[in-house]
VOMAR-448621 format. One record per atom (N, C-alpha, C): x, y, z; residue in one letter. Coordinates in steps of 0.02 Angstrom, whole numbers, padded with zeros to 5 digits, always signed. Layout:
BEGIN
XYZA;...
***
This chain:
BEGIN
+00043-00059+00000V;+00000+00000+00000V;+00045+00062+00000V;+00036+00104-00049V;+00076+00165-00053V;+00039+00221-00017V;+00074+00255+00028S;+00044+00310+00067S;+00033+00370+00023S;-00014+00411+00044E;-00026+00475+00010E;+00031+00522+00028E;+00050+00564-00019C;+00101+00614-00006C;+00070+00671+00034C;+00108+00699+00078L;+00084+00753+00120L;+00108+00821+00095L;+00110+00830+00030M;+00137+00891+00001M;+00101+00955+00023M;+00037+00955+00039P;+00005+01018+00058P;+00035+01051+00120P;+00066+01013+00165D;+00095+01041+00225D;+00168+01060+00212D;+00182+01125+00207P;+00250+01146+00189P;+00301+01138+00244P;+00280+01112+00302T;+00328+01104+00357T;+00351+01032+00366T;+00323+00985+00329I;+00342+00915+00336I;+00394+00897+00284I;+00455+00883+00306V;+00510+00867+00262V;+00510+00792+00246V;+00498+00752+00298F;+00498+00679+00292F;+00435+00651+00325F;+00396+00614+00286Q;+00342+00575+00317Q;+00376+00511+00342Q;+00355+00486+00400V;+00387+00428+00430V;+00334+00377+00448V;+00348+00313+00433E;+00304+00258+00452E;+00348+00202+00480E;+00317+00155+00513R;+00352+00096+00539R;+00320+00033+00511R;+00363-00015+00498D;+00340-00081+00478D;+00384-00131+00515D;+00363-00152+00574G;+00404-00196+00615G;+00468-00161+00636G;+00525-00191+00620S;+00590-00163+00638S;+00617-00116+00585S;+00573-00096+00538T;+00594-00054+00482T;+00562+00015+00487T;+00604+00066+00480L;+00580+00135+00476L;+00573+00152+00403L;+00513+00174+00383I;+00501+00195+00314I;+00506+00272+00313I;+00551+00297+00272I;+00561+00370+00265I;+00537+00391+00197I;+00492+00441+00195L;+00465+00466+00132L;+00483+00540+00126L;+00537+00556+00089P;+00553+00627+00078P;+00495+00661+00042P;+00481+00724+00061Q;+00424+00759+00032Q;+00444+00812-00019Q;+00509+00819-00032G;+00530+00868-00083G;+00600+00892-00070G;+00626+00935-00114P;+00693+00962-00104P;+00694+01012-00046P;+00752+01022-00017A;+00759+01065+00042A;+00737+01137+00029A;+00741+01159-00033L;+00721+01227-00050L;+00648+01241-00033L;+00608+01189-00029Q;+00537+01196-00012Q;+00526+01209+00063Q;+00578+01197+00103F;+00571+01199+00176F;+00620+01248+00206F;+00606+01269+00268S;+00654+01311+00303S;+00714+01268+00323S;+00771+01300+00329H;+00831+01265+00350H;+00820+01231+00418H;+00786+01267+00462Q;+00773+01241+00529Q;+00731+01178+00527Q;+00679+01177+00484E;+00636+01118+00479E;+00676+01057+00455E;+00717+01067+00404V;+00758+01012+00378V;+00805+00986+00433V;+00837+01032+00468H;+00884+01014+00521H;+00848+00976+00577H;+00792+01003+00600L;+00755+00971+00655L;+00729+00902+00637L;+00701+00896+00577E;+00674+00831+00556E;+00728+00779+00544E;+00785+00801+00517T;+00841+00755+00508T;+00864+00729+00575T;+00871+00773+00624N;+00892+00752+00691N;+00840+00706+00723N;+00776+00719+00711A;+00724+00676+00738A;+00728+00605+00707A;+00741+00602+00642L;+00749+00536+00609L;+00808+00500+00639L;+00863+00536+00648Y;+00924+00506+00675Y;+00911+00478+00746Y;+00873+00516+00786R;+00857+00493+00854R;+00811+00432+00852R;+00764+00430+00805L;+00720+00372+00799L;+00761+00308+00789L;+00815+00315+00750L;+00857+00256+00736L;+00897+00233+00797L;+00896+00273+00851D;+00926+00251+00914D;+00884+00198+00948D;+00819+00196+00930E;+00775+00147+00961E;+00799+00076+00945E;+00803+00036+00996R;+00831-00031+00991R;+00796-00074+00938R;+00729-00067+00933D;+00691-00111+00889D;+00689-00087+00816D;+00715-00027+00802L;+00719-00004+00732L;+00788-00017+00705L;+00794-00068+00662R;+00859-00088+00636R;+00867-00071+00563R;+00812-00065+00526N;+00815-00060+00453N;+00781+00004+00429N;+00799+00024+00368V;+00769+00084+00338V;+00751+00069+00266V;+00691+00090+00247V;+00672+00091+00176V;+00655+00164+00160V;+00689+00192+00109V;+00675+00260+00087V;+00629+00255+00027V;+00566+00274+00038D;+00515+00271-00014D;+00512+00338-00051D;+00530+00337-00114L;+00538+00399-00153L;+00477+00416-00196L;+00420+00385-00183H;+00363+00395-00228H;+00335+00467-00227H;+00350+00505-00175C;+00323+00574-00171C;+00368+00625-00206C;+00426+00605-00228V;+00473+00654-00256V;+00499+00633-00324V;+00510+00683-00367D;+00542+00670-00431D;+00614+00697-00429D;+00629+00735-00376Y;+00695+00764-00368Y;+00705+00781-00294Y;+00765+00769-00269V;+00786+00795-00205V;+00856+00823-00213V;+00872+00874-00173D;+00937+00906-00180D;+00987+00876-00131D;+01047+00903-00131S;+01102+00876-00091S;+01088+00879-00016S;+01049+00927+00006V;+01033+00933+00077V;+00991+00873+00100V;+00941+00856+00061I;+00898+00799+00077I;+00937+00734+00070I;+00976+00728+00017I;+01018+00668+00008I;+01064+00660+00069I;+01094+00714+00091S;+01138+00711+00149S;+01101+00687+00211S;+01041+00711+00221S;+00999+00690+00278S;+00985+00615+00274S;+00967+00592+00215I;+00953+00521+00205I;+01016+00480+00217I;+01073+00503+00191L;+01135+00467+00199L;+01155+00459+00273L;+01142+00510+00313R;+01155+00505+00385R;+01117+00446+00415R;+01053+00440+00395C;+01011+00385+00421C;+01034+00317+00395C;+01051+00314+00331L;+01073+00250+00302L;+01139+00228+00333L;+01184+00275+00344T;+01248+00258+00375T;+01239+00233+00446T;+01194+00265+00483K;+01180+00242+00551K;+01150+00172+00551K;+01107+00159+00502T;+01077+00092+00496T;+01131+00040+00482T;+01177+00057+00439K;+01232+00011+00423K;+01275-00003+00485K;+01287+00050+00525Q;+01326+00042+00587Q;+01291-00003+00637Q;+01224-00003+00635K;+01184-00047+00679K;+01177-00117+00651K;+01210-00129+00594R;+01206-00193+00558R;+01135-00207+00532R;+01099-00153+00518G;+01033-00159+00488G;+01037-00156+00412G;+00981-00162+00380K;+00977-00159+00307K;+00943-00095+00286K;+00961-00070+00227A;+00930-00009+00201A;+00922-00015+00126A;+00865+00007+00101F;+00849+00005+00030F;+00809+00066+00010F;+00811+00082-00054F;+00767+00133-00083F;+00711+00096-00120F;+00656+00132-00132C;+00603+00103-00173C;+00562+00159-00205C;+00524+00139-00256N;+00477+00184-00290N;+00510+00245-00320N;+00571+00238-00344A;+00607+00295-00374A;+00581+00309-00444A;+00569+00373-00458S;+00551+00393-00526S;+00613+00385-00571S;+00604+00394-00635E;+00661+00390-00681E;+00715+00442-00662E;+00693+00503-00646N;+00740+00555-00625N;+00778+00536-00562N;+00742+00510-00513M;+00773+00490-00450M;+00820+00431-00460M;+00801+00384-00503T;+00845+00327-00518T;+00910+00352-00548T;+00906+00400-00594Q;+00966+00428-00624Q;+01009+00464-00572Q;+00976+00501-00527L;+01013+00536-00474L;+01050+00486-00430L;+01016+00433-00409L;+01048+00383-00367L;+01107+00350-00402L;+01100+00339-00468K;+01156+00311-00506K;+01214+00361-00511K;+01198+00424-00523T;+01249+00475-00531T;+01291+00483-00468T;+01259+00481-00410I;+01297+00489-00348I;+01320+00422-00321I;+01309+00369-00359K;+01333+00302-00343K;+01309+00275-00275K;+01251+00298-00255I;+01223+00276-00191I;+01192+00207-00196I;+01171+00188-00256G;+01138+00124-00266G;+01183+00064-00256G;+01249+00074-00258K;+01294+00018-00247K;+01292-00005-00174K;+01284+00042-00128L;+01281+00025-00057L;+01211+00007-00035L;+01162+00043-00064W;+01092+00034-00043W;+01049+00026-00106W;+01034-00036-00125P;+00996-00048-00187P;+00926-00018-00185P;+00898-00012-00245S;+00830+00015-00253S;+00784-00039-00281S;+00723-00040-00255F;+00672-00087-00278F;+00615-00048-00310F;+00579-00081-00355D;+00523-00048-00389D;+00466-00031-00341D;+00455-00074-00292T;+00398-00063-00246T;+00421-00066-00173T;+00381-00036-00130R;+00396-00040-00059R;+00390-00112-00035R;+00341-00147-00060E;+00332-00217-00040E;+00395-00257-00054E;+00426-00247-00112D;+00488-00283-00130D;+00545-00263-00083D;+00549-00199-00066A;+00603-00176-00021A;+00594-00205+00049A;+00533-00204+00074V;+00520-00232+00141V;+00532-00307+00141V;+00513-00341+00087A;+00525-00413+00082A;+00601-00428+00083A;+00640-00385+00051A;+00713-00393+00051A;+00741-00384+00121A;+00713-00337+00159V;+00734-00326+00228V;+00719-00389+00268V;+00659-00415+00261I;+00638-00475+00299I;+00680-00535+00280I;+00695-00543+00215A;+00734-00599+00191A;+00805-00597+00220A;+00830-00537+00231D;+00898-00529+00256D;+00902-00531+00332D;+00845-00527+00366D;+00846-00527+00440D;+00857-00597+00468D;
***
């Protein structure tokens, strides 16, 4: 089930959901759409969520965005790196053609693969647990 995007609220940088031991992160747009403070606060909140013992994995669901900038990528990378340090799994999913190209360009897909659907990404997390 793909969640609705929360684009009407200009203060939400990342929509967050949980699926068992997996944190689902849904970026809502490039950082230019948000205040610097909102991006900073929400990134720190995501990072703190990953301190929870039962959250080991991350799936970044990109269905709400066709583009994100370096600030949002950096925020996501902080979370993915922390997940790797916890020996958890991390994947991307639902990337548009533009987002797929971006992930390839910055070579992020080599460390954290992308799946066509969230269901496939979550199944990969479960299969690896």
